[in-house]
LUMNULUM-763123 format. One record per residue (C-alpha): residue number from 1; residue in three letters; chain; x, y, z. Coordinates in steps of 0.02 Angstrom, whole numbers, plus 32768, in hexadecimal, padded with zeros to 4 digits. Example, Ala and Ser with C-alpha at 12.3 -4.5 7.8 and 13.67 -1.06 7.14 Angstrom:
// residues 2
<atom><seq>1</seq><type>ALA</type><mol>A</mol><u>8267</u><v>7F1F</v><w>8186</w></atom>
<atom><seq>2</seq><type>SER</type><mol>A</mol><u>82AC</u><v>7FCB</v><w>8165</w></atom>
This chain:
// residues 166
<atom><seq>1</seq><type>UNK</type><mol>A</mol><u>6F50</u><v>1F5B</v><w>3870</w></atom>
<atom><seq>2</seq><type>UNK</type><mol>A</mol><u>6F37</u><v>1F5F</v><w>37C5</w></atom>
<atom><seq>3</seq><type>UNK</type><mol>A</mol><u>6F1F</u><v>2011</v><w>3773</w></atom>
<atom><seq>4</seq><type>UNK</type><mol>A</mol><u>6E9D</u><v>205B</v><w>3720</w></atom>
<atom><seq>5</seq><type>UNK</type><mol>A</mol><u>6E75</u><v>2023</v><w>364D</w></atom>
<atom><seq>6</seq><type>UNK</type><mol>A</mol><u>6E45</u><v>20B3</v><w>35DA</w></atom>
<atom><seq>7</seq><type>UNK</type><mol>A</mol><u>6DD2</u><v>2062</v><w>3552</w></atom>
<atom><seq>8</seq><type>UNK</type><mol>A</mol><u>6DAF</u><v>20E6</v><w>34B0</w></atom>
<atom><seq>9</seq><type>UNK</type><mol>A</mol><u>6D06</u><v>20C3</v><w>3487</w></atom>
<atom><seq>10</seq><type>UNK</type><mol>A</mol><u>6CA2</u><v>2107</v><w>33F9</w></atom>
<atom><seq>11</seq><type>UNK</type><mol>A</mol><u>6C14</u><v>2093</v><w>3401</w></atom>
<atom><seq>12</seq><type>UNK</type><mol>A</mol><u>6C49</u><v>2032</v><w>335A</w></atom>
<atom><seq>13</seq><type>UNK</type><mol>A</mol><u>6C37</u><v>1F7D</v><w>3344</w></atom>
<atom><seq>14</seq><type>UNK</type><mol>A</mol><u>6D05</u><v>1F84</v><w>3358</w></atom>
<atom><seq>15</seq><type>UNK</type><mol>A</mol><u>6D05</u><v>1FE2</v><w>33F2</w></atom>
<atom><seq>16</seq><type>UNK</type><mol>A</mol><u>6C8B</u><v>1F6C</v><w>3440</w></atom>
<atom><seq>17</seq><type>UNK</type><mol>A</mol><u>6CFA</u><v>1ED1</v><w>3411</w></atom>
<atom><seq>18</seq><type>UNK</type><mol>A</mol><u>6D84</u><v>1F33</v><w>3467</w></atom>
<atom><seq>19</seq><type>UNK</type><mol>A</mol><u>6D0E</u><v>1F4F</v><w>3502</w></atom>
<atom><seq>20</seq><type>UNK</type><mol>A</mol><u>6CFE</u><v>1E9B</v><w>3509</w></atom>
<atom><seq>21</seq><type>UNK</type><mol>A</mol><u>6DAD</u><v>1E5D</v><w>34FE</w></atom>
<atom><seq>22</seq><type>UNK</type><mol>A</mol><u>6DEF</u><v>1ECD</v><w>357E</w></atom>
<atom><seq>23</seq><type>UNK</type><mol>A</mol><u>6D53</u><v>1E99</v><w>35F9</w></atom>
<atom><seq>24</seq><type>UNK</type><mol>A</mol><u>6D6F</u><v>1DD9</v><w>35D6</w></atom>
<atom><seq>25</seq><type>UNK</type><mol>A</mol><u>6E37</u><v>1E00</v><w>35E1</w></atom>
<atom><seq>26</seq><type>UNK</type><mol>A</mol><u>6E31</u><v>1E76</v><w>3684</w></atom>
<atom><seq>27</seq><type>UNK</type><mol>A</mol><u>6D89</u><v>1E44</v><w>36F2</w></atom>
<atom><seq>28</seq><type>UNK</type><mol>A</mol><u>6D81</u><v>1EAC</v><w>3772</w></atom>
<atom><seq>29</seq><type>UNK</type><mol>A</mol><u>6DE4</u><v>1F37</v><w>3741</w></atom>
<atom><seq>30</seq><type>UNK</type><mol>A</mol><u>6DBB</u><v>1FF0</v><w>3759</w></atom>
<atom><seq>31</seq><type>UNK</type><mol>A</mol><u>6D94</u><v>204E</v><w>36AD</w></atom>
<atom><seq>32</seq><type>UNK</type><mol>A</mol><u>6D8D</u><v>20F1</v><w>3659</w></atom>
<atom><seq>33</seq><type>UNK</type><mol>A</mol><u>6D18</u><v>20CE</v><w>35C6</w></atom>
<atom><seq>34</seq><type>UNK</type><mol>A</mol><u>6D4D</u><v>217F</v><w>3546</w></atom>
<atom><seq>35</seq><type>UNK</type><mol>A</mol><u>6CE8</u><v>21B7</v><w>34C5</w></atom>
<atom><seq>36</seq><type>UNK</type><mol>A</mol><u>6D4C</u><v>2235</v><w>3473</w></atom>
<atom><seq>37</seq><type>UNK</type><mol>A</mol><u>6CCE</u><v>22BD</v><w>33F0</w></atom>
<atom><seq>38</seq><type>UNK</type><mol>A</mol><u>6CFC</u><v>232F</v><w>3368</w></atom>
<atom><seq>39</seq><type>UNK</type><mol>A</mol><u>6C9B</u><v>23D7</v><w>338F</w></atom>
<atom><seq>40</seq><type>UNK</type><mol>A</mol><u>6C25</u><v>23F2</v><w>32FE</w></atom>
<atom><seq>41</seq><type>UNK</type><mol>A</mol><u>6C77</u><v>248F</v><w>32DC</w></atom>
<atom><seq>42</seq><type>UNK</type><mol>A</mol><u>6D09</u><v>243C</v><w>32BA</w></atom>
<atom><seq>43</seq><type>UNK</type><mol>A</mol><u>6CAB</u><v>23C4</v><w>3245</w></atom>
<atom><seq>44</seq><type>UNK</type><mol>A</mol><u>6C56</u><v>244D</v><w>31EE</w></atom>
<atom><seq>45</seq><type>UNK</type><mol>A</mol><u>6CE6</u><v>24BD</v><w>31D9</w></atom>
<atom><seq>46</seq><type>UNK</type><mol>A</mol><u>6CF0</u><v>248A</v><w>3118</w></atom>
<atom><seq>47</seq><type>UNK</type><mol>A</mol><u>6C43</u><v>248F</v><w>3100</w></atom>
<atom><seq>48</seq><type>UNK</type><mol>A</mol><u>6C2F</u><v>2552</v><w>3152</w></atom>
<atom><seq>49</seq><type>UNK</type><mol>A</mol><u>6CB8</u><v>2585</v><w>30DB</w></atom>
<atom><seq>50</seq><type>UNK</type><mol>A</mol><u>6C69</u><v>253C</v><w>3040</w></atom>
<atom><seq>51</seq><type>UNK</type><mol>A</mol><u>6BA6</u><v>2561</v><w>306D</w></atom>
<atom><seq>52</seq><type>UNK</type><mol>A</mol><u>6BA2</u><v>25CD</v><w>310A</w></atom>
<atom><seq>53</seq><type>UNK</type><mol>A</mol><u>6B5D</u><v>2547</v><w>3174</w></atom>
<atom><seq>54</seq><type>UNK</type><mol>A</mol><u>6B78</u><v>257A</v><w>322F</w></atom>
<atom><seq>55</seq><type>UNK</type><mol>A</mol><u>6B66</u><v>2511</v><w>32CB</w></atom>
<atom><seq>56</seq><type>UNK</type><mol>A</mol><u>6B05</u><v>256A</v><w>336A</w></atom>
<atom><seq>57</seq><type>UNK</type><mol>A</mol><u>6B1E</u><v>2536</v><w>3416</w></atom>
<atom><seq>58</seq><type>UNK</type><mol>A</mol><u>6A8B</u><v>24CC</v><w>342F</w></atom>
<atom><seq>59</seq><type>UNK</type><mol>A</mol><u>6AC8</u><v>2456</v><w>3389</w></atom>
<atom><seq>60</seq><type>UNK</type><mol>A</mol><u>6B7D</u><v>244A</v><w>33E0</w></atom>
<atom><seq>61</seq><type>UNK</type><mol>A</mol><u>6B2A</u><v>2418</v><w>3484</w></atom>
<atom><seq>62</seq><type>UNK</type><mol>A</mol><u>6AC4</u><v>2387</v><w>341E</w></atom>
<atom><seq>63</seq><type>UNK</type><mol>A</mol><u>6B59</u><v>233D</v><w>33D6</w></atom>
<atom><seq>64</seq><type>UNK</type><mol>A</mol><u>6BB0</u><v>2344</v><w>3488</w></atom>
<atom><seq>65</seq><type>UNK</type><mol>A</mol><u>6B20</u><v>22E4</v><w>34D6</w></atom>
<atom><seq>66</seq><type>UNK</type><mol>A</mol><u>6B29</u><v>2260</v><w>345A</w></atom>
<atom><seq>67</seq><type>UNK</type><mol>A</mol><u>6BDB</u><v>224F</v><w>347D</w></atom>
<atom><seq>68</seq><type>UNK</type><mol>A</mol><u>6BA0</u><v>2235</v><w>3536</w></atom>
<atom><seq>69</seq><type>UNK</type><mol>A</mol><u>6B21</u><v>21C7</v><w>3514</w></atom>
<atom><seq>70</seq><type>UNK</type><mol>A</mol><u>6B9D</u><v>2154</v><w>34BB</w></atom>
<atom><seq>71</seq><type>UNK</type><mol>A</mol><u>6C20</u><v>2169</v><w>3536</w></atom>
<atom><seq>72</seq><type>UNK</type><mol>A</mol><u>6B8F</u><v>213B</v><w>35BE</w></atom>
<atom><seq>73</seq><type>UNK</type><mol>A</mol><u>6B4F</u><v>20A0</v><w>3555</w></atom>
<atom><seq>74</seq><type>UNK</type><mol>A</mol><u>6C03</u><v>2052</v><w>3555</w></atom>
<atom><seq>75</seq><type>UNK</type><mol>A</mol><u>6C32</u><v>2075</v><w>3608</w></atom>
<atom><seq>76</seq><type>UNK</type><mol>A</mol><u>6B78</u><v>2015</v><w>3627</w></atom>
<atom><seq>77</seq><type>UNK</type><mol>A</mol><u>6BB1</u><v>1F83</v><w>35C3</w></atom>
<atom><seq>78</seq><type>UNK</type><mol>A</mol><u>6C63</u><v>1F6F</v><w>3610</w></atom>
<atom><seq>79</seq><type>UNK</type><mol>A</mol><u>6C0E</u><v>1F66</v><w>36C5</w></atom>
<atom><seq>80</seq><type>UNK</type><mol>A</mol><u>6B95</u><v>1EE7</v><w>3672</w></atom>
<atom><seq>81</seq><type>UNK</type><mol>A</mol><u>6C3F</u><v>1E8A</v><w>363A</w></atom>
<atom><seq>82</seq><type>UNK</type><mol>A</mol><u>6C83</u><v>1E9E</v><w>36ED</w></atom>
<atom><seq>83</seq><type>UNK</type><mol>A</mol><u>6CEF</u><v>1F38</v><w>36F2</w></atom>
<atom><seq>84</seq><type>UNK</type><mol>A</mol><u>6CDB</u><v>1FBC</v><w>375E</w></atom>
<atom><seq>85</seq><type>UNK</type><mol>A</mol><u>6CC6</u><v>203C</v><w>36E3</w></atom>
<atom><seq>86</seq><type>UNK</type><mol>A</mol><u>6CA5</u><v>20FD</v><w>36C8</w></atom>
<atom><seq>87</seq><type>UNK</type><mol>A</mol><u>6C6F</u><v>216B</v><w>3642</w></atom>
<atom><seq>88</seq><type>UNK</type><mol>A</mol><u>6CE6</u><v>21FC</v><w>3602</w></atom>
<atom><seq>89</seq><type>UNK</type><mol>A</mol><u>6CC2</u><v>2260</v><w>355C</w></atom>
<atom><seq>90</seq><type>UNK</type><mol>A</mol><u>6D2F</u><v>22DF</v><w>3523</w></atom>
<atom><seq>91</seq><type>UNK</type><mol>A</mol><u>6D34</u><v>2359</v><w>3487</w></atom>
<atom><seq>92</seq><type>UNK</type><mol>A</mol><u>6DD4</u><v>2351</v><w>3422</w></atom>
<atom><seq>93</seq><type>UNK</type><mol>A</mol><u>6DE4</u><v>240A</v><w>3413</w></atom>
<atom><seq>94</seq><type>UNK</type><mol>A</mol><u>6E76</u><v>2436</v><w>33CC</w></atom>
<atom><seq>95</seq><type>UNK</type><mol>A</mol><u>6EBC</u><v>238E</v><w>33EB</w></atom>
<atom><seq>96</seq><type>UNK</type><mol>A</mol><u>6EAD</u><v>22EE</v><w>337C</w></atom>
<atom><seq>97</seq><type>UNK</type><mol>A</mol><u>6E48</u><v>2257</v><w>33CA</w></atom>
<atom><seq>98</seq><type>UNK</type><mol>A</mol><u>6EF2</u><v>21F8</v><w>33E8</w></atom>
<atom><seq>99</seq><type>UNK</type><mol>A</mol><u>6F3E</u><v>2298</v><w>3446</w></atom>
<atom><seq>100</seq><type>UNK</type><mol>A</mol><u>6EA1</u><v>229E</v><w>34B1</w></atom>
<atom><seq>101</seq><type>UNK</type><mol>A</mol><u>6EA3</u><v>21E4</v><w>34CD</w></atom>
<atom><seq>102</seq><type>UNK</type><mol>A</mol><u>6F44</u><v>21ED</v><w>3513</w></atom>
<atom><seq>103</seq><type>UNK</type><mol>A</mol><u>6F41</u><v>2284</v><w>356B</w></atom>
<atom><seq>104</seq><type>UNK</type><mol>A</mol><u>6EB5</u><v>223F</v><w>35DB</w></atom>
<atom><seq>105</seq><type>UNK</type><mol>A</mol><u>6F19</u><v>21A5</v><w>35F5</w></atom>
<atom><seq>106</seq><type>UNK</type><mol>A</mol><u>6F8F</u><v>2203</v><w>363D</w></atom>
<atom><seq>107</seq><type>UNK</type><mol>A</mol><u>6F2E</u><v>2266</v><w>36A6</w></atom>
<atom><seq>108</seq><type>UNK</type><mol>A</mol><u>6ED0</u><v>21DC</v><w>36EC</w></atom>
<atom><seq>109</seq><type>UNK</type><mol>A</mol><u>6F6F</u><v>2174</v><w>36FF</w></atom>
<atom><seq>110</seq><type>UNK</type><mol>A</mol><u>6F2F</u><v>20F1</v><w>3689</w></atom>
<atom><seq>111</seq><type>UNK</type><mol>A</mol><u>6F83</u><v>204C</v><w>3695</w></atom>
<atom><seq>112</seq><type>UNK</type><mol>A</mol><u>6F58</u><v>2013</v><w>35DD</w></atom>
<atom><seq>113</seq><type>UNK</type><mol>A</mol><u>6EF6</u><v>2079</v><w>3555</w></atom>
<atom><seq>114</seq><type>UNK</type><mol>A</mol><u>6E87</u><v>1FF6</v><w>34F0</w></atom>
<atom><seq>115</seq><type>UNK</type><mol>A</mol><u>6E42</u><v>2017</v><w>3455</w></atom>
<atom><seq>116</seq><type>UNK</type><mol>A</mol><u>6E03</u><v>1FB9</v><w>33B1</w></atom>
<atom><seq>117</seq><type>UNK</type><mol>A</mol><u>6E21</u><v>1FBD</v><w>32FE</w></atom>
<atom><seq>118</seq><type>UNK</type><mol>A</mol><u>6DCD</u><v>1FBB</v><w>326C</w></atom>
<atom><seq>119</seq><type>UNK</type><mol>A</mol><u>6E6B</u><v>1F77</v><w>31FE</w></atom>
<atom><seq>120</seq><type>UNK</type><mol>A</mol><u>6E69</u><v>2007</v><w>316F</w></atom>
<atom><seq>121</seq><type>UNK</type><mol>A</mol><u>6EC9</u><v>1FF9</v><w>3108</w></atom>
<atom><seq>122</seq><type>UNK</type><mol>A</mol><u>6EF3</u><v>2059</v><w>3059</w></atom>
<atom><seq>123</seq><type>UNK</type><mol>A</mol><u>6EB9</u><v>20F9</v><w>301D</w></atom>
<atom><seq>124</seq><type>UNK</type><mol>A</mol><u>6E28</u><v>20EE</v><w>30B1</w></atom>
<atom><seq>125</seq><type>UNK</type><mol>A</mol><u>6EB2</u><v>20C4</v><w>312B</w></atom>
<atom><seq>126</seq><type>UNK</type><mol>A</mol><u>6F04</u><v>216A</v><w>30E0</w></atom>
<atom><seq>127</seq><type>UNK</type><mol>A</mol><u>6E85</u><v>21D7</v><w>30E6</w></atom>
<atom><seq>128</seq><type>UNK</type><mol>A</mol><u>6E18</u><v>21C5</v><w>3181</w></atom>
<atom><seq>129</seq><type>UNK</type><mol>A</mol><u>6EBF</u><v>218B</v><w>31EF</w></atom>
<atom><seq>130</seq><type>UNK</type><mol>A</mol><u>6EBD</u><v>2111</v><w>326F</w></atom>
<atom><seq>131</seq><type>UNK</type><mol>A</mol><u>6EA5</u><v>2141</v><w>3321</w></atom>
<atom><seq>132</seq><type>UNK</type><mol>A</mol><u>6EDD</u><v>209F</v><w>336A</w></atom>
<atom><seq>133</seq><type>UNK</type><mol>A</mol><u>6F8D</u><v>20AF</v><w>32FE</w></atom>
<atom><seq>134</seq><type>UNK</type><mol>A</mol><u>6FAB</u><v>215C</v><w>332B</w></atom>
<atom><seq>135</seq><type>UNK</type><mol>A</mol><u>6F72</u><v>211B</v><w>33E3</w></atom>
<atom><seq>136</seq><type>UNK</type><mol>A</mol><u>6FF5</u><v>208B</v><w>33D3</w></atom>
<atom><seq>137</seq><type>UNK</type><mol>A</mol><u>7076</u><v>20FF</v><w>3384</w></atom>
<atom><seq>138</seq><type>UNK</type><mol>A</mol><u>706B</u><v>2197</v><w>33F8</w></atom>
<atom><seq>139</seq><type>UNK</type><mol>A</mol><u>703D</u><v>214A</v><w>34AF</w></atom>
<atom><seq>140</seq><type>UNK</type><mol>A</mol><u>70B2</u><v>214C</v><w>353F</w></atom>
<atom><seq>141</seq><type>UNK</type><mol>A</mol><u>704F</u><v>20C7</v><w>3592</w></atom>
<atom><seq>142</seq><type>UNK</type><mol>A</mol><u>702D</u><v>200B</v><w>3557</w></atom>
<atom><seq>143</seq><type>UNK</type><mol>A</mol><u>6FAA</u><v>2000</v><w>34CD</w></atom>
<atom><seq>144</seq><type>UNK</type><mol>A</mol><u>6F49</u><v>1F69</v><w>34AD</w></atom>
<atom><seq>145</seq><type>UNK</type><mol>A</mol><u>6EF4</u><v>1F74</v><w>33FA</w></atom>
<atom><seq>146</seq><type>UNK</type><mol>A</mol><u>6E65</u><v>1EEE</v><w>33D8</w></atom>
<atom><seq>147</seq><type>UNK</type><mol>A</mol><u>6E4E</u><v>1ECD</v><w>3326</w></atom>
<atom><seq>148</seq><type>UNK</type><mol>A</mol><u>6D88</u><v>1EDB</v><w>32EA</w></atom>
<atom><seq>149</seq><type>UNK</type><mol>A</mol><u>6D30</u><v>1E3B</v><w>32E3</w></atom>
<atom><seq>150</seq><type>UNK</type><mol>A</mol><u>6D3A</u><v>1E46</v><w>321C</w></atom>
<atom><seq>151</seq><type>UNK</type><mol>A</mol><u>6DEE</u><v>1E68</v><w>3218</w></atom>
<atom><seq>152</seq><type>UNK</type><mol>A</mol><u>6E1C</u><v>1DC5</v><w>32A7</w></atom>
<atom><seq>153</seq><type>UNK</type><mol>A</mol><u>6DAC</u><v>1D46</v><w>3236</w></atom>
<atom><seq>154</seq><type>UNK</type><mol>A</mol><u>6E07</u><v>1D7A</v><w>319B</w></atom>
<atom><seq>155</seq><type>UNK</type><mol>A</mol><u>6EAC</u><v>1D68</v><w>31F0</w></atom>
<atom><seq>156</seq><type>UNK</type><mol>A</mol><u>6E7A</u><v>1CCC</v><w>3238</w></atom>
<atom><seq>157</seq><type>UNK</type><mol>A</mol><u>6E36</u><v>1C73</v><w>3197</w></atom>
<atom><seq>158</seq><type>UNK</type><mol>A</mol><u>6ED7</u><v>1CC5</v><w>3117</w></atom>
<atom><seq>159</seq><type>UNK</type><mol>A</mol><u>6F55</u><v>1D04</v><w>317F</w></atom>
<atom><seq>160</seq><type>UNK</type><mol>A</mol><u>6FB6</u><v>1D31</v><w>30DE</w></atom>
<atom><seq>161</seq><type>UNK</type><mol>A</mol><u>6F34</u><v>1DA3</v><w>308D</w></atom>
<atom><seq>162</seq><type>UNK</type><mol>A</mol><u>6EE2</u><v>1DF0</v><w>3121</w></atom>
<atom><seq>163</seq><type>UNK</type><mol>A</mol><u>6F0D</u><v>1EA3</v><w>3149</w></atom>
<atom><seq>164</seq><type>UNK</type><mol>A</mol><u>6F84</u><v>1ED1</v><w>31CA</w></atom>
<atom><seq>165</seq><type>UNK</type><mol>A</mol><u>6F5C</u><v>1F88</v><w>31FA</w></atom>
<atom><seq>166</seq><type>UNK</type><mol>A</mol><u>6F1C</u><v>1FBD</v><w>32A3</w></atom>
């Protein structure tokens, strides 16, 4: 019996592309659709240091509910596309998004991690980083990185000049 897929999903077009590819490639498989969210306190840390911004528990709850909604909508899309999917959302906490993905893959015994790629390059990639690249480098199981639709199109039109970033 094939194992479970762990599909990293943030609601973006690139994440939808990866989810759609997974559903087409592995029809009928069990899947956990994971949204990793960054606590608002972590997001506001710099602002708090400079302007005294604080975050209430109610505001933090809104951020978590948003992550839950994204994960649930991803799981519903996966079900519509033929996967046996459940939603899961996790806070990064003290971990990075890539570490959270890798740890959950271990926890559920995922056979494969599926993630999308935006194809970030240059300074933007350096500043923002690439979750898919970090998952690919550090995961202890197979990883499928699906390029964004615009990146795949650019690569097919001109493979020599298109970005090769994860």
